[in-house]
C-alpha positions in Angstrom: 37.9 -8.7 37.6 35.6 -10.2 35.0 33.2 -11.4 37.6 33.1 -8.0 39.3 32.5 -6.3 36.0 29.6 -8.5 35.0 28.1 -8.2 38.5 28.4 -4.4 38.4 26.5 -4.1 35.1 23.9 -6.7 35.9 23.2 -4.9 39.2 22.5 -1.7 37.3 20.1 -3.4 34.9 22.4 -4.1 32.0 22.1 -7.4 30.1 25.2 -9.4 29.2 24.8 -10.0 25.4 28.1 -11.7 24.7 31.3 -12.8 26.4 34.2 -14.5 24.7 35.3 -18.0 25.9 38.0 -16.5 28.1 35.7 -13.8 29.5 38.1 -11.0 28.5 35.7 -9.4 26.0 32.3 -8.4 27.3 29.3 -6.8 25.6 26.5 -5.2 27.6 23.2 -3.7 26.5 20.5 -1.6 28.2 17.4 0.3 27.1 15.8 0.9 23.7 14.6 3.8 21.6 11.2 3.3 23.3 12.8 3.5 26.7 14.5 6.7 25.7 11.1 8.3 25.1 9.9 7.5 28.6 12.8 8.2 30.9 15.0 11.2 31.8 17.6 9.0 33.5 20.5 8.8 30.9 21.7 5.4 32.4 18.4 3.9 31.2 18.8 5.2 27.6 19.6 2.8 24.8 23.3 1.9 25.3 25.8 -0.7 24.4 29.1 -1.1 26.2 32.0 -3.1 24.9 34.7 -4.0 27.5 38.0 -5.8 27.1 40.0 -6.9 30.1 43.7 -7.8 29.7 45.4 -8.4 33.1 44.7 -5.3 35.1 44.0 -3.1 32.1 40.4 -2.3 31.1 39.3 -0.8 27.8 35.7 0.3 27.4 33.7 1.7 24.5 30.4 3.2 25.3 27.8 3.8 22.6 24.9 5.9 24.0 21.9 6.4 21.8 20.1 9.7 22.9 17.3 9.5 20.4 14.3 11.4 21.8 16.5 13.2 24.3 18.4 16.5 24.3 21.6 15.6 26.1 23.2 18.3 28.3 26.4 18.6 30.2 24.6 17.1 33.2 24.0 13.8 31.3 27.7 13.7 30.3 28.7 14.1 33.9 26.4 11.3 34.9 28.0 9.0 32.4 31.5 10.1 33.4 30.6 9.3 37.1 29.2 5.9 36.0 32.4 5.0 34.2 34.6 6.2 37.1 32.5 4.2 39.6 32.7 1.1 37.4 36.5 1.3 37.3 36.7 1.8 41.1 34.4 -1.2 41.8 36.1 -3.7 39.5 39.5 -3.1 41.0 41.5 -1.1 38.4 
């Protein structure tokens, strides 16, 4: 499951910042404040994602920085779909 999770995020342009020695805790990052000013795609906004995998259970914390944007319900739906897709692809 860890390998699938890393592959999923890397394929979408996220950088793996940190992983614990067992690979159960992962930290991904994408975008910057500058990127926020030049894109309307919320998946390219500055974001950090912390994931912990224990057995078949996945816990994820998403920190999305919307500086320079005016988030709407549409952007929230995009992030909800992104999270759902991630969970489906990594096998939970």
